N, C-alpha and C positions, 0 to 999 in steps of 0.2 A: 275453204280457203285456208293455206298453210301459212304458219309464219316460222321465220327464223328465231332461235333461242335469243332472248334479250343477253345483250353483253354486258357484264359488270364493268363499270368505270369507276376506277378508285382514283382520286385527287392525288397528286404527288405533293407530299407535305414536307414542309421545311422544319428543321429542328427548332423548337422554342430554347433559346437559352434560358436556362434556371440557376439562377444563383443561389449559393449556399445560405442556409438557414442562419438568421441573424437576430439579435436582441438590440433594439434601439435604446439608447440611453436618454431617458427624460428626467429633468432636472429641477427639483422644487427648491426654493430659497427661503431660509428662515433667518433674518439678520444677515450674518456672515457665514452661515453653515449651509453647506450644499448636500441635499440627500438626493442620492441617485436612486432610481427605480428601475428595475429591468421589467419591460413588457415583452412578453414572447411575442415573435412574429411567426405565423406558419404560412407556407405556401401551398396552395391548393390547385388542383387542376380538375375542373367539373364541366359538367354537360351544360351547355346555353338554352337546352330544350328550344332552340329556335328563337328565343326571346331577344328583343332589342331595348335599348335604353332611350329614355328621354334626352332631349337636348341638355347638355351641361351635365350629364350623369354618364358613368361608365362601370364596368365591373368592380372597379376598386375605389368608385368614390359617388354615393349615393345614400339615401337615408335609411334603407333597412340594413346595408353593411354596417353603417355606423351604429344602428341600433343595436346589432349583433355585438360589435366590438365593445361599445359602452357597458354592455351587460356581462360581458365576458371577461375584460380585461385582456383580450387577446387581439392583436392586431392581424389581418388577414390580407394576403396578397393573393390575387384571383387571376388564373389562366384560364381562357375557353376556347379551347382547340375548335376548328372547323368539325361541324358535324360530320360531313363525308369523310370516311375512314377515321372516325373518332377513335376506337380501340386500337387500331394500327398507330395512331399518333402516340397512344398512351405507352404502347411497347417502345417507340423511339425514346419517350421520355424516361421511362424506366430504365433503358440501357444507357442514359446520358452520362451516367458517374456521379451527378449530384441530382436525384429525382426529388420531387418536393416532399411536403410533411404529408399530403393528402391525395389520393386520386378516387375518382369516382367513375364506375362502370356499371352498366347494366348487363354486363355479359358473364354469366355464371361461369362459362368455360374460361373467360380471360382470368376470372379471380382465382379459378382452381389451377390455372397454368402457373401462376406465380406461387400459391401454395408449394405446389410440386416444387418449384424451385428455391424454395425457401428465402424467399425474396422479401416476404410479408412480416411485420411486428407482431407478436402475439400481445393480444389487448386484454387479456384477462384482469390483470392488476389493475391498470390504468381505469377501465370500467369499474371495477369494484370501489375504487378511490373516488373519482371523479364524474361515474356515469349514473347518478342517482334516478334522475329522469328516464335515462335510456333503459334503466333496468325495471322501471316502474311501466314503461310504456310499451315496450316490445315484449311479446310473448315468449315463452321459454322454448315452444315450438319452433319459433322463428330463429331462436339463437342457434339452433341446431343446423341450420342452413349455412352457418358461417363459422362452425366449429368443427375443427379436424384433429384427431387424437387429443381431445381435451382443450386444445388452444383456440380461442376466438381470434380469426384473422381479419375480420371485417367488422364494421358497423353497420348493420342493414338500414335501409330506407324501406318503408312499408307501402304496399299497394293499398290506396284507399278502398278500392271497390275490388271484389273479387272475380269479376268477369268483365267482358267488353261487348260481345256482339248480341244484336237484336235486329230481327228483321223488320223493315219498314216497306209499305207499299203505297201507291197512289190510289187513293180511294176513289178518286174522281175517273180514273181510268177503269178501274173495276167497274164503278156505275155505268160508265158510257158503253162497256162491252157485255154487260148483263152478267157480271162475274160476282161469286161471294167470295169473300177473303178465303184463300186456301189453307187447309189443315194438313192433309196429308202429302207426301212426295209427288204423288199422281197428280192431285189438284194443283200443286205448285207448277208442274210441269205444264199442265193447260193454260195457267194463268201465263206464264212464260211465253208459250206460244203465241197466246193472242196478244200479249203486249209486242211481241217480235213483229207480228205479221197482219194485225188488224187495225192498223193506223191509229193507236190510242190517242195521239194528240191531235187528229184530225187534219194535218197538214198535207195529206196526200202522198207523202214520201215514206219509203222504207229506212227511217232513219232511227228508230228505238230498237233496244236489247230488251232480251226477255229477261236477261240476267247479267249484271256486270260484276266482277270481284277484281282483286289486286294481282300486283307481280306476286311471284312465289306462291300463289294460291292464297293469298290473304283474303280475308273476307269470305271465308267458306266455311266457317264454323258450323252453323245450324245445319248445312246440307252433309257435312261429314259425320254430325251427331245423329242424323237420321238412321245412319248405318252402323251406329255403335261404335265410333272412332273420332279421335281428335289428334292433331299433329303435336307431336313432341309431348307426349303423355306415357304414364305407365299404369296399366290395369292387371288386376288379379286374374289369374287363370290358373286352375287346379292348384292353389296355394302357393304359386309363384307369381312374381310380377314379370310382365313381358312389354315390350315397346310397342308401342300403338302403331307406328309406322310400317311395321312389318306384318301386322294382322290380316287375316283374310278380310275383315270388316273393311280396312283402308283401301284394299283392292277393290272391293263392290262400291265404296264412295267414288272412287277415280272413276271407275267404269260409269257411273252416273253422270259426272261431270264432262266426260269425254263424249257421251252420248248427247249432251246439251251442245256441246261444240260442234259436233258432226251434224246437228240438225239445225244450225246457226241460229240457236236460241241463246247462245253464251257469246258475250262481247269478244270477238276474235282478237282485239287488240290488249287482251288481259295481261299477256307479258310485258306490257310496257306501262300499264297502270300503276303508277305510284299513287299515292293518297290524294295529292293536289289533282291529278288527272282524274280520277274517279270522283272527286268531289265536285269537278267542273260537269262532268258529264250528269250527275244528279242536279246539280242547279240550273243546268241548261235544258233539261226536259229530255234528255236522251234516255234516261234510266227511271223506270217507274216501279222495280222492286230490286232491293238489294240488301245485303246484310251490313247495316250500320253500326258504327260505335254507338253506345248509349248516349253520347254527347253530340251526335250528329244532327239532333233536332234544332239544337242552336246555331249549327254551320252549314252545312252543305243543304241540309232540308230547308233550313229558314231561307237560305239563299235563293232555293227552288221556288217557295213562296214568295218571295220578294219579286222574283222575275216573272211570275205566273202566279197571279192571285187566286186561281181556280185551282191551285195544285194543292191536293189535301191528302196528307200523308198520315197513314195510320201504323200502329204495330202490329204485327200479326202474330199469332201461335207459332212455336218452332214446328217445323216440319216432321211430320211422323213416318217414320220408315216403314217398310215391309213387315218388320218383326216387333212394331211397336215401339222402337226405341227414338228418342229425341234428346235434345240438349246442345250446350255450347262448352267450348274449353273454360277452365277455371285459370285464373292467372295464378302467378307464384305469389305466395306472402311477401316476398322479396321485391321491391322495386329496383333497388341498385345497392351496390357495394360500396363502402367506403374503407379503403384501405390505406395503411401507413407503412411506406417503404421501410425495409430494415435499416438503412442508412440514417433514418430520420432520428433527431433526438428531442422531437417535439410531440412525443404521442400523447402527453399529459395535456397539452394545449389542444390538441386535436379533439380529442375526447370532451374537454370543457366547452370548446366550440360547439360540437354536435348536439352535445348535452343539451344545451341552452334552446337550440332550434327544436328538439324532440320535445322539450318541457314549455318554460316558459314562454318561448318566443314562437310557439306552434300557431296560435291564433292569429297573431298579427301577421305572421308569414304566409298563413293560409288565406286570409281574408283581406288584408290590408290593415293599415291603421285605422282603428275606430275614430269616428268623427271626421275623417279625412276621405276615406274610401265607402265607408259604410256606416249607418246608423240603425237603431231599432226602433221601428214605429209600430206600435199596437202589438208588440210583442215578437214582429218579425223583422229580418234583416231587410234593411232598404239600402241598396246599393247604388252608390253614384257612378255610372258607367264610364262616363270619361275618365273619372280618376282610378277606377277598377283597371281599365285597359292600360291607362299610362304606367301604372304602378305594378303591371303584370310581371317585369323582370323579377320581381321578389320570388316568384317560385322557383328561380335558380338556386337560390339559399334554402328555401323551405324544402324543396325536394330531397335535398342532401340527407336529411334524418326526419322525412315523414312518419307521422304517427296516425292511428285510426281514432277519432273521436266522433261517433256517429252522430252527435248533435251537431257537431261543427260542420259536417259533412251536408247534413239535412239543411241547416241553415244556409250554406253557400248554395247549393243547388237550387233550392226553392227561391233564394234571393236573387237568382240569376235570371228568373222569370219561369212564373208557374206555367206558362203556356208552352214551354219545352218540354215539360214532364220529365226531367232529369232524375229526379229522385225516385219517381215510379219506373222510369226506366231500369235504373239500378236495380230496383227490387225485382223486376221482372227477369233481368238477367240472373240474378244471383239464386233465384227459386227455381232454376233450368240449368244448374252447373254438372258436369260430368267431371268428377273428382279425379286428379292426377294422385295416384295412391303413392308415389315416390315424393318425399316431402322433405328430403334430408339436405346436406351439404351436397355440392357437386363432387363426385368421386375422382380420385386419381385419374383414372383411364377417361372420364369426360374431359378432363382438363388435356389430356394427350389427343383425343381422337374427334371430341364432339364438332370441331370447327368443319373437318374435311367431311364427317358424316352428314352434317347439315345441309352442306353444298352439295352432296351427291344425292340427297333425298330433294332438295328443291329442283335440281337440274332435271332427274329422272320423273318426278311427278308432273312438272310442267310439260314434259316432252310427251308424256302418255296422254294428258288431257287436251294437248293442242294437237293430237294426232300425229305428231311426229315420230313416235316410237308406238310399237304395239303394246296393247295391255300385258301381253306375256312378260314384258319387259320388268314389270314388277317382281316377278319371281327371281329374276337375275339379281335384281336391286336387292331383295332380301338376302340372297346369298353373299354379296358382296359388302351390305352391312355388317353382316356377322362377321366376316372374314376380316375386317378392315377396322377391328375394334369393338364392334357392337355386342359379341360374345363376350369380351372383355369387361364392358360396362355392365352388361346384363349380369354377370358373376357378382359385381361389386354391389349393384343395385340389391340384388336378393340377399347378399350377406347384410346389408343395412335392414331389410324388410325381416329378415329372421330376427335381427337383435331388437327390432323397435314395434314389430306388427301388434305385439301384445298390448301397446299403449295407443293404437289406432282405432278410431271407432269407426266400426264397417256398416 
């Protein structure tokens, strides 16, 4: 079965009107004397993370924003653009003539593009004066991600965990078909064949997949790792860094996935599978083996168990490839970038705002208010789930300057339900990471070329796996990648490697 390539659909977004920065005047009266206090107002444009607000609350009126404002003396005006086309929307805002005081993006390419345009405020002096918690909580090597020519152009938010994917399978299906949990790629393929062809759910229909993945080859990391490569990473070869997407190992991995597709073991609808679609297939019993996010035991896998009480899911060892390789991608240390446009005059207030989130405000923004959302019972965190869900929007603010406190992470994950094994999953993922050797700020050439190169890679790899292009197109992709800016990026990455490799643990 052949599928047409999925068309990307982008929302046509209107321009958000953003007023200039202002300082409202609060007056306190003592007898006949009027004392005027200037309170800074910052306008911020941030990611909603798909969160919603309880009735009677909105992004600018809720207890968590009040908590931040009361502790920083900064008034915050929040804009949440639509998630679809978010970075394109930020581009519109940046060119509006009066951009806000803070924009947040997860895109390293977007960040570097505006560094190249000299459109961002260097923050070194402000962080030195007003960023005590930021300096204490953000490691030195992470600051390198946002430092160009000695200037800090963004305040980073950190990824709480270092990786994402972990393979889960239906043990009840394995048992029914007389199969053991797979370990090697060959054993995995045998399980996929059984799940696709031997009616593991017993309904007499051919309606189950051997493996399901996502659009853009999402959720394939363990299978790529079996061949020694991951998407969008840099590995050392003969003393130099090379891009993973052009390695022979990647071609081998694509060939394996293509074989699964040709054998009807791979979900033929994968180019259309967004996360909610894949999650529905897991929950409805059409998928019995897939690369889950470590948190899926509390979402899609939990939904599967709720619909079918016999569904028993277990984590698997990562597949081992023909050369003994295995592992999954490591996430960047940086979750997102907070930048201050050069036109803003409120960098001081922005840094104070983010410094509180990273420091004193971290625990309440991560866990919710104590005694309201959670309490501690016998030394363990006890979460009031109705309040936890109601207050989930707090993550919009906390994610702006997330820091890593392992005890808070463990408390939170175990408090969400020990039956979900969330903290165990995180540890399993983190013990099987394939390290990306490039750990610096996005290079200037990345700012110029990364978006088009990423699109080229996504489209080419999808077409190869779906049988719409021959495997040999990979070789043409490598040439096009190099000629379209990849060689320029590689040169800059290796300049960084030459200057920094002495400090990198190998």
